[in-house]
C-alpha positions as CSV (number, residue, x, y, z in Angstrom):
1,M,93.3,139.6,62.6
2,K,91.1,137.1,64.6
3,S,91.7,134.4,62.0
4,L,95.5,134.9,62.2
5,V,95.4,134.5,66.0
6,S,93.2,131.4,65.6
7,I,95.6,129.9,63.1
8,L,98.6,130.7,65.3
9,L,96.8,129.2,68.3
10,G,95.9,126.1,66.4
11,L,99.5,125.7,65.2
12,L,100.8,126.1,68.8
13,V,98.4,123.5,70.1
14,F,99.4,121.1,67.2
15,L,103.1,121.6,67.8
16,S,102.7,121.1,71.6
17,I,100.8,117.8,71.0
18,A,103.2,116.6,68.4
19,S,106.2,117.3,70.6
20,C,104.8,115.0,73.4
21,Q,106.4,111.6,72.7
22,H,105.0,108.6,74.4
23,S,107.7,106.3,75.9
24,P,106.9,102.8,77.2
25,N,106.6,102.5,81.0
26,L,108.0,99.1,82.3
27,T,107.8,100.0,85.9
28,G,106.3,97.2,88.0
29,K,106.4,93.5,88.2
30,W,106.0,91.4,85.0
31,Q,105.5,87.6,84.6
32,E,105.3,85.6,81.4
33,T,102.2,83.4,81.1
34,N,102.8,79.9,82.5
35,E,106.2,80.8,83.8
36,R,107.5,81.2,87.4
37,G,110.1,83.9,86.8
38,I,109.1,87.5,87.6
39,F,110.9,90.7,86.4
40,E,110.6,93.8,88.6
41,F,111.4,97.0,86.7
42,R,112.0,100.2,88.8
43,E,111.8,103.9,87.9
44,D,115.5,104.3,88.4
45,H,116.2,101.9,85.5
46,T,117.2,99.0,87.7
47,F,115.7,95.6,87.6
48,S,115.7,92.3,89.5
49,T,114.4,88.9,88.6
50,V,114.3,85.3,89.7
51,D,114.3,83.0,86.8
52,N,112.6,79.6,86.4
53,M,115.5,77.9,88.0
54,G,115.4,80.1,91.1
55,M,118.5,82.1,90.3
56,Q,118.3,85.8,91.3
57,V,119.6,88.3,88.7
58,S,119.8,92.1,89.0
59,G,121.2,95.1,87.1
60,K,120.3,98.0,84.9
61,Y,118.1,98.3,81.9
62,N,117.6,100.9,79.1
63,L,115.1,101.2,76.3
64,D,116.2,102.1,72.8
65,G,114.2,104.2,70.3
66,Q,112.6,101.1,68.9
67,G,111.3,99.7,72.2
68,N,114.0,97.1,72.7
69,I,115.4,96.5,76.2
70,R,119.1,96.4,76.9
71,F,120.1,94.7,80.1
72,E,123.3,95.3,82.0
73,I,123.6,92.4,84.5
74,Q,125.6,92.9,87.7
75,R,127.5,89.9,89.1
76,E,129.1,89.4,92.4
């Protein structure tokens, strides 16, 4: 009986660890090396940036299952 409980407990721990999926966290400010432009990603999936030419851009972003970023740019 003890071995059955141990096996079930081990299986439960394994399944709970396997179900935890790590997703990338982009929150914060990012700057490419040797570039002036800075991206700021917020937890509410909005972003803002000032590119190398000084143009300000903002909008929303989403991550797909493969780690790619999709931007939705808002224009005035």
